[in-house]
C-alpha positions in Angstrom: -12.3 -132.2 121.8 -12.4 -135.2 119.6 -9.0 -136.6 119.7 -5.2 -136.2 120.5 -2.4 -138.1 118.8 1.3 -138.3 119.0 2.7 -138.0 115.5 6.3 -138.5 113.8 6.0 -134.8 112.4 5.6 -135.9 108.8 2.1 -137.5 108.9 -1.4 -136.5 107.6 -4.0 -135.5 109.6 -7.8 -136.6 108.9 -10.9 -135.0 110.2 -14.2 -136.6 109.6 -17.7 -134.7 110.1 -20.9 -135.9 111.0 -22.3 -135.0 107.5 -20.2 -137.5 105.7 -17.1 -135.2 104.8 -13.4 -135.8 105.4 -10.2 -133.4 105.1 -6.7 -134.8 104.9 -3.8 -132.5 105.2 -0.1 -132.6 106.1 0.4 -132.0 109.9 3.0 -129.6 108.8 0.3 -127.1 107.9 -0.4 -127.0 111.7 2.1 -124.6 113.4 3.3 -124.9 116.9 1.6 -122.8 119.6 1.7 -122.1 123.0 -0.9 -123.9 125.4 -3.1 -120.6 125.6 -3.4 -120.3 122.0 -6.8 -121.0 120.1 -5.1 -122.9 117.3 -6.1 -123.2 113.6 -8.8 -124.2 111.6 -8.6 -128.0 110.5 -12.1 -128.2 108.7 -14.7 -125.7 107.9 -18.2 -127.1 109.0 -21.7 -125.9 109.1 -23.4 -125.1 112.2 -25.5 -128.1 112.3 -22.4 -130.6 111.9 -19.5 -131.5 114.2 -16.1 -133.2 113.8 -16.7 -136.8 115.1 -13.3 -138.4 114.3 -9.4 -137.6 114.1 -7.3 -140.1 112.4 -3.4 -139.8 111.9 -3.2 -141.6 108.5 -0.9 -144.5 108.8 0.6 -145.9 105.4 -1.2 -149.2 105.1 -4.9 -150.2 105.7 -8.3 -148.6 105.0 -10.7 -146.2 106.7 -13.9 -147.6 108.1 -16.6 -145.2 108.5 -20.1 -146.0 110.2 -23.5 -144.2 110.4 -26.2 -143.9 113.0 -28.4 -146.3 111.1 -25.9 -148.9 111.2 -24.3 -148.6 107.7 -20.7 -148.6 107.0 -17.9 -149.4 104.7 -14.0 -149.6 104.2 -12.4 -147.4 101.6 -8.8 -147.5 100.8 -6.6 -144.6 102.4 -5.4 -143.7 98.8 -8.7 -142.7 97.9 -8.6 -139.5 100.4 -6.5 -137.1 98.6 -4.4 -134.5 100.6 -5.6 -131.0 100.6 -5.2 -127.9 102.4 -6.2 -127.4 105.9 -9.5 -125.2 106.5 -11.7 -126.6 103.5 -14.9 -128.2 103.5 -13.4 -131.5 102.9 -14.4 -134.3 100.3 -17.3 -137.2 100.7 -16.2 -140.0 102.8 -19.5 -141.6 102.9 -22.9 -140.4 101.6 -25.5 -139.4 104.5 -28.9 -140.0 103.5 -32.3 -140.9 105.0 -31.2 -144.5 104.9 -27.7 -144.0 106.6 -28.2 -141.1 108.9 -25.3 -139.2 110.2 -21.7 -140.4 110.6 -21.0 -141.5 114.1 -17.2 -142.4 113.7 -14.2 -143.4 111.5 -11.2 -145.5 112.1 -8.3 -146.7 110.4 -8.2 -150.4 110.1 -6.3 -153.6 108.7 -7.8 -156.8 107.6 -6.8 -158.5 110.6 -8.4 -156.2 112.9 -12.1 -156.4 114.5 -14.4 -153.5 115.3 -16.7 -153.1 118.0 -20.1 -151.5 117.2 -21.9 -149.8 120.0 -25.7 -148.6 120.0 -27.6 -146.2 122.2 -29.7 -149.5 123.7 -26.3 -151.0 125.0 -25.8 -153.5 122.5 -22.1 -154.3 121.5 -21.4 -156.3 118.6 -17.9 -157.2 117.4 -17.2 -158.0 114.0 -14.0 -158.7 111.7 -13.0 -156.1 109.4 -12.6 -158.3 106.6 -16.3 -158.9 106.6 -17.0 -155.3 105.7 -17.0 -154.4 102.1 -14.1 -152.5 100.7 -15.8 -149.7 98.5 -15.1 -146.4 97.0 -15.5 -143.1 98.9 -18.6 -141.8 97.3 -21.1 -144.6 98.4 -23.4 -145.2 101.1 -22.0 -148.5 102.3 -23.4 -151.9 103.7 -25.3 -152.9 106.7 -23.2 -153.5 109.8 -25.5 -154.0 112.5 -29.1 -154.9 112.7 -30.8 -152.2 114.9 -34.4 -152.1 116.5 -36.9 -149.4 115.7 -35.8 -147.1 118.3 -31.9 -148.0 118.3 -29.1 -145.9 116.7 -25.6 -146.7 116.3 -23.5 -144.2 118.7 -19.8 -145.2 118.2 -17.4 -147.7 116.8 -13.8 -148.8 118.0 -11.1 -150.5 116.5 -10.2 -154.0 118.3 -6.5 -155.1 117.9 -6.0 -158.8 118.9 -3.0 -159.4 121.0 -1.8 -163.0 120.3 0.1 -163.1 123.6 -3.1 -162.4 125.5 -4.9 -165.2 123.3 -2.4 -167.6 124.2 -2.5 -167.0 127.8 -6.3 -167.0 128.0 -6.2 -170.3 126.1 -3.8 -171.7 128.6 -5.7 -170.3 131.7 -9.0 -171.9 130.4 -7.4 -175.3 130.0 -6.0 -174.9 133.5 -9.2 -174.1 135.0 -10.7 -177.3 133.1 -8.1 -179.3 134.5 -8.9 -178.1 138.1 -12.9 -179.0 137.8 -12.3 -182.5 136.5 -10.7 -183.7 139.7 
């Protein structure tokens, strides 16, 4: 299981594979079934690949993809055409000796940040606007510097909550006032 999402009944589903492919199809292509059913095929993949991300496409934003050797990119959502479910998909990011396999994909806005996670336990938080916005069939840019034995294993979208930031700043100011006395 890669993900579960609550939808409005009229959205597009996007499935991303480890070899850099993506398929986007209307959720109406997936019929309702009972809980003991097998389901339907979303994307046809080879034995050596796996589905790594599920996104319910929102009208605005871009898709940010990242690979195991620390490369990634943003691509406008409009570049991912809608097609029928069950196909092999289209290229989302090129997988190569330089890039390695895809480890994740998230839908982002310019105001968001992403958290990159390595198998060595390194966490790097970076603004989305610093990641190049490029076409679908490209390799991307360096997102994180990795050591020789390190690989990127995941990424997550981080959404700043302005109310929490204001509370944290206020609490930090209160703590400073207490220590000065």
